[in-house]
C-alpha positions as CSV (number, residue, x, y, z in Angstrom):
1,M,-13.7,-28.4,-11.5
2,N,-13.8,-26.8,-8.1
3,Q,-16.7,-27.1,-5.6
4,A,-18.0,-23.6,-6.2
5,R,-18.4,-24.3,-10.0
6,K,-20.0,-27.6,-9.1
7,Y,-22.6,-25.8,-7.0
8,V,-23.5,-23.5,-9.9
9,Q,-23.6,-26.5,-12.3
10,L,-26.0,-28.2,-9.9
11,L,-28.3,-25.1,-9.8
12,Y,-28.3,-25.1,-13.6
13,S,-28.9,-28.8,-14.2
14,E,-31.2,-29.7,-11.3
15,V,-32.7,-26.7,-9.5
16,L,-33.4,-24.6,-12.6
17,R,-34.7,-27.5,-14.7
18,S,-38.2,-26.0,-14.8
19,A,-37.0,-22.4,-15.1
20,S,-37.6,-20.2,-18.1
21,D,-35.1,-20.3,-21.0
22,A,-34.1,-16.8,-20.2
23,V,-33.1,-17.7,-16.6
24,R,-31.3,-20.9,-17.7
25,S,-29.4,-18.9,-20.4
26,R,-28.1,-16.5,-17.8
27,Y,-26.8,-19.3,-15.6
28,R,-25.3,-20.9,-18.7
29,Q,-23.5,-17.6,-19.4
30,V,-22.1,-17.6,-15.9
31,L,-20.9,-21.2,-16.3
32,D,-19.3,-20.4,-19.6
33,A,-17.7,-17.1,-18.6
34,G,-16.9,-18.0,-15.0
35,Q,-13.4,-18.5,-13.7
36,E,-12.1,-20.7,-10.8
37,F,-9.7,-19.5,-8.1
38,D,-8.2,-21.4,-5.2
39,R,-5.2,-19.2,-4.2
40,V,-5.7,-16.4,-1.7
41,D,-3.0,-13.8,-1.1
42,L,-3.5,-13.4,2.7
43,E,-0.9,-10.6,3.1
44,A,-2.4,-8.5,0.3
45,S,-5.9,-9.3,1.6
46,R,-5.0,-8.1,5.1
47,K,-3.5,-4.9,3.8
48,L,-6.5,-4.1,1.7
49,H,-8.8,-5.0,4.6
50,D,-7.0,-2.8,7.1
51,R,-6.6,0.1,4.7
52,G,-10.3,0.1,3.6
53,R,-11.7,-0.7,7.1
54,C,-13.6,-3.5,5.5
55,Q,-16.5,-5.1,7.3
56,P,-17.8,-8.7,7.2
57,G,-21.1,-9.0,5.3
58,E,-20.3,-6.0,3.1
59,C,-18.3,-7.8,0.3
60,Y,-19.8,-5.8,-2.5
61,K,-19.1,-2.4,-0.8
62,N,-15.6,-3.5,0.3
63,C,-14.5,-4.7,-3.1
64,Q,-16.2,-2.0,-5.2
65,M,-14.7,0.7,-3.1
66,A,-11.2,-1.0,-3.2
67,L,-11.5,-1.3,-6.9
68,C,-11.9,2.4,-7.3
69,S,-8.5,3.1,-5.7
70,N,-6.7,0.0,-6.9
71,P,-6.9,0.0,-10.8
72,E,-4.5,-3.0,-11.0
73,L,-7.1,-5.3,-9.4
74,R,-10.0,-7.1,-11.2
75,Y,-13.5,-7.4,-9.7
76,F,-15.4,-10.7,-9.5
77,E,-18.8,-11.8,-8.3
78,G,-20.0,-15.3,-7.9
79,W,-19.7,-17.9,-5.1
80,V,-17.0,-18.9,-2.6
81,M,-17.0,-22.3,-1.0
82,S,-15.8,-22.5,2.5
83,G,-17.9,-25.4,3.7
84,I,-21.1,-23.9,2.2
85,P,-21.6,-21.8,-1.0
86,I,-21.9,-18.1,-0.3
87,E,-22.7,-15.5,-3.0
88,H,-19.8,-13.2,-2.8
89,A,-17.6,-10.5,-4.3
90,W,-13.8,-10.5,-4.3
91,L,-10.8,-9.0,-6.2
92,V,-8.1,-10.7,-8.2
93,D,-4.5,-9.5,-8.6
94,G,-3.9,-9.1,-12.3
95,D,-0.3,-10.3,-12.1
96,S,-0.5,-13.3,-9.8
97,E,-4.1,-14.3,-10.4
98,S,-4.5,-14.6,-6.6
99,V,-7.7,-13.7,-4.9
100,I,-7.6,-10.6,-2.7
101,E,-10.2,-11.2,0.0
102,P,-10.7,-8.0,2.0
103,T,-14.0,-9.1,3.5
104,L,-13.5,-12.5,5.0
105,V,-9.8,-12.4,5.8
106,D,-10.3,-11.1,9.3
107,L,-12.7,-13.9,10.3
108,A,-11.0,-16.7,12.3
109,S,-13.7,-19.1,11.2
110,W,-12.8,-18.4,7.5
111,L,-9.1,-18.6,8.1
112,D,-9.4,-21.9,10.0
113,G,-12.1,-23.4,7.8
114,P,-11.8,-25.7,4.8
115,E,-10.0,-24.9,1.6
116,K,-11.3,-21.8,-0.2
117,E,-12.6,-22.2,-3.7
118,Y,-14.0,-19.3,-5.7
119,F,-16.0,-19.4,-8.9
120,G,-17.3,-16.2,-10.6
121,V,-17.5,-13.8,-13.4
122,E,-15.2,-10.8,-13.9
123,I,-17.2,-7.6,-14.1
124,P,-15.2,-4.8,-15.8
125,A,-14.1,-1.9,-13.6
126,T,-15.9,0.6,-15.9
127,F,-19.2,-1.3,-15.4
128,V,-18.7,-1.2,-11.6
129,R,-17.7,2.4,-11.5
130,E,-20.6,3.5,-13.6
131,R,-23.1,1.7,-11.4
132,L,-21.5,3.2,-8.2
133,V,-21.7,6.7,-9.7
134,K,-25.4,6.2,-10.8
135,S,-26.7,4.7,-7.6
136,M,-24.2,5.9,-5.0
137,V,-24.7,2.5,-3.4
138,A,-22.5,-0.6,-3.6
139,Q,-24.7,-3.5,-4.5
140,P,-24.5,-6.9,-6.2
141,L,-23.9,-6.5,-9.9
142,L,-23.6,-10.0,-11.3
143,W,-27.1,-10.5,-12.6
144,R,-27.3,-6.9,-13.9
145,F,-24.1,-7.4,-15.8
146,V,-25.2,-10.8,-17.2
147,N,-28.6,-9.3,-18.2
148,E,-27.0,-6.5,-20.0
149,T,-24.5,-8.7,-21.9
150,V,-26.5,-11.8,-22.7
151,K,-29.0,-11.7,-25.6
152,E,-32.5,-12.8,-24.8
153,V,-33.3,-16.4,-25.7
154,L,-35.9,-16.3,-28.5
């Protein structure tokens, strides 16, 4: 179990102890559906970063826009651990299962920092594209996706 998953598990078991069943069920869904990654393809990340003129702090925009022009990639949202947990979006190469990180790859502090560990949920490309067309704004989609795919706890 990587550190990013452990962070979400801690939220679920300790922090959200007094949360409603509906909130806890959504975190449970993330834990059940989430995937761990620890391999970053730096070369592919740099290429995508440079081609898309990606900016730090705009991971949702960077990855959602890149997904539209790179259908072979898969879109994820969740957390990246690089010393501290950060809510984040990234892409995964469908063949190698490596993370494509267009947002953080240009930051020296990220490159020189501790081992990178990702934990998150794949959000289908169709879901991402529909939301982009509707709102014309890239925004976090994880909880919207979970809310629309998890049945309410009765």
